[in-house]
N, C-alpha and C positions, 0 to 999 in steps of 0.2 A: 331609121333605115341605115344601120351601121354597116351591114354586109357590103353594100355597093362601095362604100368608102374604103373598107378593108381590101376589097378586090382591087380598087384603084391604086391603093398603096402597094399592094403586091406586084401589080403590073408595072409600076413606076410612074410617078407623078412629078413632072418638072415644074419648078417654081423659080423664076428669076435665075435661070442658068444652072441650078442644082436640082438633083432628082431625089425625091423621097422614095425609098424602096423598103417594103415590108418583107421580112424573112422569117422563117421558122414559125409560120402560122400554125397554131396548135390548140386543141381543146383546153378549157380551163377546168375549174372545180365542179361546174354544173353544166348541163346540156346547153344552156343559153350563154355560156361564157367562152371567150376566145382570148388567146394571147398572141402578141406579135412583137417581134424585134424590129424597131424602125431605124433605118440607116439613112444618111444623106450622102449622095455620091456626086462626083464631078466628072465621071467618065473613066477615071483611072483609080481614084481612091474612094473607098467606102468607109464612112465614119459612123460608128454605132452611136446614135443620138439618144435613144430612150427605149424603154419598154412600155408597151401599150397593153392594157387589159380592158376588154370590151364586154359588157353585159348587154345582151340584145333585148332583154325584157321579156315579159310574158303577161298574161292577164292579171291585172292588179299590181304589176311591178314594172316601172318605167325603166328605160335603158340608162346606162351610165358608162363612162369611160374614165380610166385612171391612167395618167402618164407619170412614170416614176423612173428613178435612177438615171436622171438626165446627165448627159455629158455634153455641155453646151459649147465647148470650144474644140476646134480641130484645125487641120491644115487641108484646105480644099482649094482647087484651082491654083495651087502653088503659093497660096498665101494664107495667113491666119483668118479663120472664119469664126464668128460668134453667132449662136442661135438667137440669143436674147435681142429683141427689138429688130430682128431681121424680117425680110419679106417672107421667109419660110415660116417663122413663128406665126406671123399674122395669118398667113394662108391656112396653116394647119388648124389654128383655133377657130377660124371661120368655117372651115370644112367640117370640123367636129360639131360646132353649134348647129349647122344645117342638118347633119346626119342624125344628131340626137333628137331634134325636133322639140315640140312643146313639152315642158316638164322634164326634159332630159338633164342629167347632171354630168359635169366634168370635174374631176379631181386632179390637180397638178401639184406634184411635189415641188417645194421651192427651197429646200435646204442648200442647193447649189446655185441659188439666185441671190447674190448678196444685196442687190438693190431692193428686192421684194422682202427679203428677210429683215433688213435694217428698217424698212418702213413699217412693216406689220408689228415688229417687236417694240416699236416706239409709238404705237397707237394710231398709225395712219389708217383711215377707213379703207377697207379692202378694195373697193372699186377704184381707188386712186393710188394704190400701190402700183409698182411697175407692171406686175403680172395681171393684177386685177383690172387695170385700165385697158390692157389688151383684151381681156375676156369681156369686159363691158362693151368695147367696140365691136366684138364679134357677135354680141346678142345675148349674153348672159346678164341677168338683172338681179339675181338674188345671190348673196355670197355668205360663206361661212369659213372661218379660219380654223383649221383642225391642227391642234398641237398635242403631240404625244410625247411626254418627257422621256419615257423609256423606249418607245418605238416598238420593238419586237414585231409581232405579226401585223400590226397596224402600219408599219413603215414609218417614214419620216413625216415632217410637217407638210400639210397639203392645204391648198386653197381650193374650195369648192365653189363652182359657179353653176347656177341653175337657169335654164331657159324658162320664161314665163309660160304658164299653161294657156293663157288667152290674153286678149287685150286688157281686160279688167285687171288681171294679175300684173301685167306689164306696167299699167298705170300706177298701181299701188307700189310696186318695187321702185319705179323711177321717182315717185314722190318721196319715198324713204331715202333714196340716194341723194336727192336734191337737199333734203333736210340735213343729212349727214355732211354734205359738201358745204352748205352754208355755215354750219357750226364749226366745221374744220377750218374754213376760211377765216372765220372770226378768231379762232385760236391761233392761226398762223399770224394774223395781223397784230395780235397782242404779244406774241413772243419776240424777244429781243435777239435770240440766237437759237437756231435749230440745226439738227443734223442735216447734211446734204441730201440724204434720201427723203427726209421729211420736207425739206424746202422744195424739192422737185415735185413731191406729191401735192404740196400746196399750189404749185403752178398748174398742175393737172386739174385740180378741183376748181381753181379760178377760171381756167379756160373753159371747162365743161359748163360751169354756171353761166359764163358770159355768152357762150355760143348757144345755150339753150337746146343743145343737140341730144336727143335721146339715144339709147343704145342702137347700134346698127343691126340690121338683120342679115347675118352672113349668108344664110341659105338663099336669100333673094339674089345675091350677087355671084353665087357659085352654082355650077351644075350639079349640085348634090341634093338628092331627094330628102324630103322631110316627112316624118311620120305624122299621122293625123292627130289632132288634139284629143286628149283623153278626157276623163271625167273631171270637170272643173271643180275645184275646191279640195282635191286630195293632194297631199304631199307626194312627190314622185317616189315610186318604188315602195311605198309604205302602206297605202290604204288609209293613212291617218289624215286628219284635217290639215290643210296647208298652213304652214307657219310663216311663209315668206310674205 
C-alpha cells in the first residue's frame, strides 16, 4: 500500500522537527509506476533529498521502491544536517518497509554513502553495512548488492532489501544472516588491522549476535498500512521460485 505513504509525503510528514515533502508527483513508465521528488524542509528552507520511484505492483508482480540520486547533506534549521544515521532516515526506511508489505523490495543507491560503499566493497555482509543495518532494523531480511560498472540506464550501485513473504521466509532469512554474522565475526577476530568501515561493521555484527534480536517490523510501529501476504514461495515481482 504505497499510495497512502506517497499521499502522506505529499501532504508533509514531520519527523524530529524536519518535514518530508513530496513534490512533482507524476506518472512513470507504466500505469503502476509513479515518481516523486522528496524534499526535507525546516519551515524556511527546502532541501532536495532524493528521487523516489514507486511501483505499486499488479497481479503476479509485487511492489518495489527505488531511492536514488541522494543529496545527503544540507543546511537546515540554520546548521549542517546529514541524512545518514538521522531520525529521518530511520523513519523513512521503516515507513517504506511497512508500505511495501510482505515480499516488497526497496532499492537504495549508495554511491554517495561513503560508509556503506567502503564496507560493501571490502566484503562486509550487506546486513551489517551502514545502510544494510538500517534496512535490517526496518524489517528487510533478504539483501542483494547491485553493482553496475557502467551505470547507464541501470543507475548507480544499489543495495536491495526485501521484506519476507511470511514467518517461514523470515526465519530462513534470519538464519542466513546469523550464519553470515558468525563467519564475519570470526574473520574480524582473526584480522590484525581492518578498514574503519569494516571495523564498525564488525561491531554491528557482534552486537546483533549478542542481542539475539531479529529484524524489527517497522509497519507495526508506524501508522502505515501493509499489503496482505502474497503467494508463498514466489520471488517478489517475478513469479519465479523465491531465492531468498
